[in-house]
C-alpha positions as CSV (number, residue, x, y, z in Angstrom):
1,M,-0.3,0.0,-0.1
2,S,1.3,3.5,-0.8
3,P,1.9,6.3,1.4
4,P,-1.1,8.7,1.6
5,T,-0.1,11.9,-0.1
6,F,-1.1,15.2,0.7
7,N,-2.1,18.3,-1.3
8,R,-0.5,21.2,-0.4
9,P,-0.3,24.2,-1.9
10,M,1.9,25.4,-5.1
11,K,4.2,27.6,-3.3
12,Q,3.8,30.7,-5.1
13,K,6.4,32.9,-5.9
14,I,7.0,36.3,-3.6
15,E,8.9,38.8,-5.3
16,I,9.1,42.6,-4.8
17,K,11.8,45.0,-6.7
18,N,12.6,48.6,-6.5
19,K,12.8,49.8,-10.0
20,R,13.9,53.4,-8.6
21,A,17.3,52.0,-7.0
22,R,18.3,51.1,-9.8
23,F,17.5,53.8,-12.0
24,N,18.8,56.6,-9.7
25,F,21.6,53.9,-8.5
26,E,25.0,52.9,-9.6
27,I,24.7,49.7,-8.2
28,E,28.8,47.9,-7.6
29,D,27.9,45.3,-5.0
30,T,25.2,43.5,-3.9
31,Y,24.5,40.8,-1.1
32,V,21.6,38.9,0.0
33,A,20.6,39.0,3.7
34,G,18.2,37.8,6.2
35,L,15.5,40.0,8.0
36,Q,14.4,39.6,11.3
37,L,10.2,40.1,10.6
38,T,7.5,39.2,13.3
39,G,5.0,36.4,12.5
40,T,2.2,38.9,11.0
41,E,4.6,41.0,9.1
42,I,5.9,37.2,6.7
43,K,2.4,36.3,6.5
44,S,1.7,40.1,5.1
45,I,4.7,39.2,2.5
46,R,3.6,36.1,1.4
47,Q,0.8,37.3,0.3
48,G,2.7,40.3,-1.6
49,K,1.5,43.3,0.3
50,A,5.2,45.4,0.9
51,S,7.0,48.0,-0.5
52,L,10.7,49.0,-0.6
53,V,10.1,52.0,-2.7
54,D,12.0,54.6,-0.1
55,A,14.4,52.1,1.6
56,Y,17.2,52.1,2.2
57,C,19.9,50.8,5.3
58,F,22.2,52.4,7.9
59,F,24.4,51.4,10.2
60,R,23.7,51.7,13.8
61,N,25.7,49.7,17.1
62,N,28.0,47.8,14.7
63,E,24.2,46.4,12.5
64,L,22.8,46.8,9.8
65,W,18.7,47.8,9.4
66,L,16.7,48.5,7.3
67,K,14.4,51.9,7.5
68,G,11.5,52.9,4.9
69,M,10.5,49.1,3.7
70,H,6.6,48.9,4.5
71,I,5.1,46.3,5.0
72,A,1.3,46.8,4.7
73,E,-0.8,45.4,8.7
74,Y,-1.8,41.6,7.9
75,G,-5.3,41.6,7.2
76,H,-6.4,38.4,10.4
77,G,-4.2,40.1,12.8
78,T,-5.0,41.0,16.2
79,H,-3.9,43.6,18.4
80,F,-0.6,42.4,18.4
81,N,-0.5,43.4,14.7
82,H,3.1,45.4,13.4
83,E,3.8,48.8,12.8
84,P,3.7,48.9,9.1
85,K,6.7,51.4,8.9
86,R,9.1,50.0,11.3
87,D,13.0,49.8,11.4
88,R,14.1,45.5,10.6
89,K,17.2,44.5,11.2
90,L,19.0,43.0,8.5
91,L,21.0,39.4,9.4
92,L,24.6,39.4,7.7
93,R,27.8,38.0,8.3
94,K,30.7,40.3,10.3
95,N,33.0,40.5,7.5
96,E,30.2,41.3,5.1
97,L,29.3,44.1,7.6
98,R,32.3,45.4,8.0
99,K,33.2,45.2,4.7
100,L,29.7,47.4,4.1
101,F,30.4,49.5,6.5
102,R,33.6,51.0,5.7
103,K,32.3,51.5,2.0
104,S,29.5,53.7,3.1
105,Q,32.0,55.7,4.6
106,E,32.8,57.0,1.5
107,K,31.9,60.1,0.2
108,G,28.5,59.0,-2.0
109,Y,27.4,55.7,-1.4
110,T,24.8,54.3,-0.1
111,I,22.9,51.4,0.8
112,V,19.9,50.6,-1.0
113,A,16.9,47.7,-0.7
114,L,17.0,46.2,-4.4
115,R,14.6,43.1,-4.2
116,L,12.9,41.9,-1.4
117,F,12.2,37.7,-2.2
118,I,10.7,34.1,-0.7
119,S,14.3,31.5,-0.4
120,E,13.2,27.9,-1.2
121,R,13.8,27.0,2.3
122,G,10.8,29.9,2.8
123,W,12.9,32.4,4.7
124,A,12.5,36.3,3.9
125,K,15.4,37.8,2.4
126,V,16.2,41.0,0.8
127,E,19.5,42.2,-2.1
128,I,20.8,45.4,-0.8
129,G,23.3,47.0,-2.7
130,L,26.2,49.5,-2.2
131,A,25.2,52.1,-4.5
132,R,26.3,55.7,-6.1
133,G,23.8,58.0,-6.7
134,K,23.7,58.9,-10.6
135,K,24.1,62.5,-12.0
136,K,20.9,63.6,-14.1
137,Y,23.0,63.7,-17.4
138,D,23.4,59.7,-16.6
139,K,20.0,60.0,-15.6
140,R,19.1,61.2,-19.2
141,E,21.4,58.8,-21.4
142,E,19.5,55.4,-19.7
143,I,16.3,56.8,-21.0
144,K,18.0,57.7,-24.1
145,Q,19.8,54.4,-25.0
146,K,16.2,52.2,-23.5
147,D,14.0,54.3,-26.3
148,L,16.1,53.3,-29.0
149,K,16.7,49.6,-27.4
150,R,12.7,49.4,-28.1
151,D,12.5,51.1,-31.6
152,M,15.0,48.4,-33.3
153,E,12.9,46.0,-31.0
154,R,9.6,47.3,-32.9
155,I,11.3,47.7,-35.9
156,H,12.8,44.6,-36.0
157,K,9.1,42.6,-35.2
158,Y,7.6,43.6,-38.7
């Protein structure tokens, strides 16, 4: 007799991107960090109710924190529901933290959140990038290149 099979729901792929970060910043190095979350926060993320629009990282007491990430309140949460815009601790290795701290102290560098996703093991992870701000003319050039590429694809399509 074969063992019983259970109908488990398919894991949906959660990936929330910060599109403005790649437009406003030149990303030099990326890291994947874990997030320290509460129960209602992870449930809300699994529903896809999070935003990284204004998210950036800063150091407090030799720890890296994520500020500005919005996670909507969980619908079925009680009075134990989380605060949507609270600072969240990022979990990285010590050598990665030291490297990021040294680079972020240099002029013009910052650490921004690029995307939020659920790993294969079910953990919430955030991809952060060591970034340098782009100048206005760099942004205009990028828009121009994107338009040219789209026009070329349109021409070759027909």
